[in-house]
Structures are given as structure tokens and as C-alpha cells.
C-alpha positions in Angstrom: -7.9 -24.1 6.3 -4.8 -22.0 6.1 -6.6 -19.2 5.3 -9.0 -19.8 8.2 -5.9 -20.4 10.6 -4.7 -16.7 8.9 -7.8 -14.9 9.8 -7.6 -16.4 13.2 -4.2 -15.0 14.1 -4.7 -11.7 12.4 -8.0 -11.4 14.8 -6.0 -12.5 17.9 -3.3 -9.6 17.0 -5.6 -7.2 15.5 -4.0 -3.4 15.4 -0.9 -3.4 16.6 0.1 -6.0 13.9 -1.6 -4.1 11.0 0.5 -1.2 11.7 3.7 -2.6 12.2 3.3 -4.3 8.8 1.9 -1.4 7.0 4.4 1.2 8.4 7.5 -1.1 7.7 6.2 -1.9 3.9 5.9 1.7 3.0 9.6 2.3 4.8 10.8 0.2 1.7 10.8 -3.0 3.6 9.0 -6.0 1.5 6.2 -7.2 3.9 2.4 -7.9 3.4 1.1 -4.4 4.5 -1.7 -4.4 2.0 -2.6 -8.2 2.5 -2.8 -7.1 6.3 -5.0 -4.2 5.7 -7.3 -6.7 3.1 -7.4 -9.3 6.3 -8.3 -6.9 8.8 -11.0 -5.4 6.7 -12.7 -8.8 6.5 -12.5 -9.3 10.1 -14.3 -6.0 10.4 -17.3 -7.5 8.4 -17.3 -10.1 11.0 -17.4 -7.4 13.6 -13.8 -8.8 14.9 -12.4 -5.6 14.4 -13.8 -2.5 13.8 -13.4 -0.7 10.2 -13.5 2.7 11.8 -10.3 1.8 13.2 -8.7 -0.2 10.9 -8.7 2.4 8.3 -7.2 5.1 10.6 -4.4 2.8 11.8 -3.3 1.7 8.3 -3.9 5.4 7.0 -1.3 6.7 9.9 1.0 3.8 9.6 1.4 4.0 6.2 2.1 8.0 6.1 4.4 7.4 9.2 6.4 4.4 7.3 6.6 6.9 4.1 8.1 9.5 5.7 10.4 7.7 7.6 11.4 6.1 3.9 11.4 9.9 2.6 14.0 10.9 5.1 16.2 7.5 4.8 16.0 8.4 0.7 16.7 11.9 1.6 19.9 11.2 4.1 21.4 8.2 2.8 19.9 7.0 -0.4 21.5 9.1 -2.9 25.0 8.8 -1.3 24.2 5.2 -1.8 23.2 5.7 -5.5 26.4 7.8 -6.3 29.1 5.9 -4.6 31.6 4.1 -6.5 31.5 0.3 -6.7 29.6 -2.1 -8.3 26.8 -1.2 -10.6 27.7 2.1 -10.1 27.0 3.3 -13.8 23.9 2.2 -13.8 22.9 3.2 -9.9 23.9 6.8 -11.2 21.4 6.3 -14.5 18.6 6.7 -11.6 19.3 9.5 -10.5 19.9 10.8 -13.6 16.2 9.2 -14.7 14.7 9.7 -11.5 15.2 13.5 -10.5 13.5 15.1 -14.1 10.9 12.3 -13.5 9.8 13.3 -10.1 10.4 17.2 -10.8 7.8 16.6 -13.4 5.3 13.9 -11.9 6.5 13.2 -8.5 2.7 14.4 -6.8 1.3 11.5 -9.1 3.7 9.0 -8.3 3.7 9.5 -4.9 -0.1 9.4 -4.6 -0.7 6.8 -6.9 2.0 4.8 -5.9 0.1 3.5 -3.0 -2.0 1.1 -5.1 1.2 -0.3 -7.1 3.1 -2.9 -5.1 6.8 -1.7 -6.0 6.2 1.8 -6.1 4.4 1.6 -2.8 7.6 -0.2 -1.3 9.8 2.6 -3.0 8.1 5.7 -4.1 8.9 7.1 -0.6 12.2 6.4 -1.0 12.9 7.3 -4.5 10.8 10.7 -3.8 13.6 11.4 -0.6 16.5 10.4 -2.7 15.1 12.6 -5.7 14.9 15.7 -3.7 11.4 16.6 -3.6 10.2 18.8 -1.8 8.9 17.5 1.9 5.8 19.6 2.1 4.6 18.6 -1.4 5.7 15.1 -0.6 3.8 15.3 2.8 0.4 16.1 1.1 0.3 13.7 -1.5 1.5 10.9 0.9 -1.0 11.7 3.5 -3.8 12.4 0.5 -2.8 9.1 -1.0 -2.4 7.1 2.4 -5.8 8.0 3.9 -7.3 7.1 -0.2 -5.6 3.6 0.1 -6.5 2.9 3.5 -9.7 3.6 3.0 -10.5 1.9 -0.3 -8.8 -1.3 0.5 -10.1 -1.6 4.2 -13.9 -1.0 2.6 -13.2 -3.5 -0.7 -12.6 -5.8 1.8 -15.1 -5.0 4.5 -17.7 -5.5 1.5 -16.6 -8.4 0.0 -16.7 -9.9 4.2 -20.3 -8.5 4.1 -21.2 -9.7 0.5 -20.1 -13.3 1.2 -21.9 -13.3 4.7 -25.3 -12.8 3.2 -24.8 -14.8 0.3 -23.6 -17.7 2.3 -27.1 -17.2 4.4 -29.2 -17.5 0.9 -26.9 -19.6 -1.7 -24.4 -21.4 0.4 -20.4 -21.6 0.3 -20.6 -22.0 -3.3 -22.5 -18.6 -3.6 -20.3 -16.7 -1.0 -16.9 -18.0 -3.6 -18.5 -16.5 -6.3 -19.0 -13.2 -4.0 -15.0 -13.4 -3.2 -14.1 -14.2 -6.4 -15.8 -11.2 -8.3 -14.4 -9.0 -5.2 -11.1 -10.1 -5.5 -11.4 -9.4 -9.7 -12.8 -6.2 -9.2 -9.9 -5.1 -7.0 -7.1 -6.3 -9.3 -9.1 -4.8 -12.5 -9.1 -1.2 -10.2 -5.1 -2.3 -9.5 -4.3 -3.0 -13.0 -6.0 0.2 -14.6 -4.1 2.3 -11.9 -0.5 0.7 -13.3 -1.9 1.6 -16.6 -2.7 5.2 -15.7 0.8 5.9 -14.2 2.5 4.4 -17.1 1.2 6.3 -19.6 2.2 9.9 -17.9 5.6 8.6 -18.2 
């Protein structure tokens, strides 16, 4: 019942809310941007939204939000971390560790961070704080945003299509198996991405 209500609301508000949630999340504010994208993908599978527009809106929002986050990190983030006050030593340590990390692994962090919840919110901000070159950030961020929007939306789209087909043949229980299986595959892929990121550190 709750899921049906959420999908109904998402269908009614459509692309603008998808854009806002994804953009604000990637600026560094913890909002359910990826959840909104997944929901939009399911709605597209039902014909309520266009999957092509969903992918385009999410990709553009991700790139725009990340570049705003990068600018905030570059302009004010570093000063906030290096200022005197509470937890000053720990904040300075973030810069000391972050600069060599981004110098060596910056492109991978920006690209793979799109699929990792914590990094999706902070990677752009941290790239700005740690003085990653903007052209490098722009390229890998754009590539990551496009690949992320496409992969998440298509997983949701095919999960939704699969569930609809199974309902016709095997009923609601069969559809549940398809949805759970699709979500499990999605979570496994995200877990593998985390392991790759950790092993590169």
C-alpha cells in the first residue's frame, strides 16, 4: 500500500522532482536521489514515464549537482576543514589524507562514487576540497553520471517489465520473485563496486 502510494506520487510529479532530488543529493545533501531514479525507471516500464527522458533528466541533474558540489568544496570547503576550533586536528587530517588520495585515485573515486551512497553525496565536494583539476573532474563526473543514470534506470525498467510479464503468467507471487531477484542483483553489483573501490585505496 505504501509502495503503491509512493509510485502514484512519483508518477504525478514526474521529471521535475526526479531532477531536484538527484541534483540536490549530488550537491552533498542526503536526499533519496537514487531511490527516485529507481522509482522513475519502474514507472517508465509501466508506460507512465519515458525511460529515455528519465535517463537524460537524471544524468543532467547528477552532472549539474556534482559541479555545484565541486565548486562549493573548492571555494569554501577547504577553509571550513582547516579553520581552528572543535575537531580541528581531525578536519586537517581529512585534507592531509585526501590530497594524495585524489591525486592518485581521483578519477576512479569520482566515477565509481556514483554507485556508492556515501561517495555519491560527498565525492564532488571532496574533489573540490582536495583541488582536483576541474577538467579532469568534469570528464569523469560526466561519464559517471551518464553511466549511473543509464544503469540504475535500466535495471529498474527491466525489473518492472519482468514483474508485469510474470504477473500475467505466474501471478503476484511470481512477480515478487522477479522484483526481489532484480533488487538482489542490483545490491550485489553495488557491493562489488564498493570492494573494488576499497581495494584500490
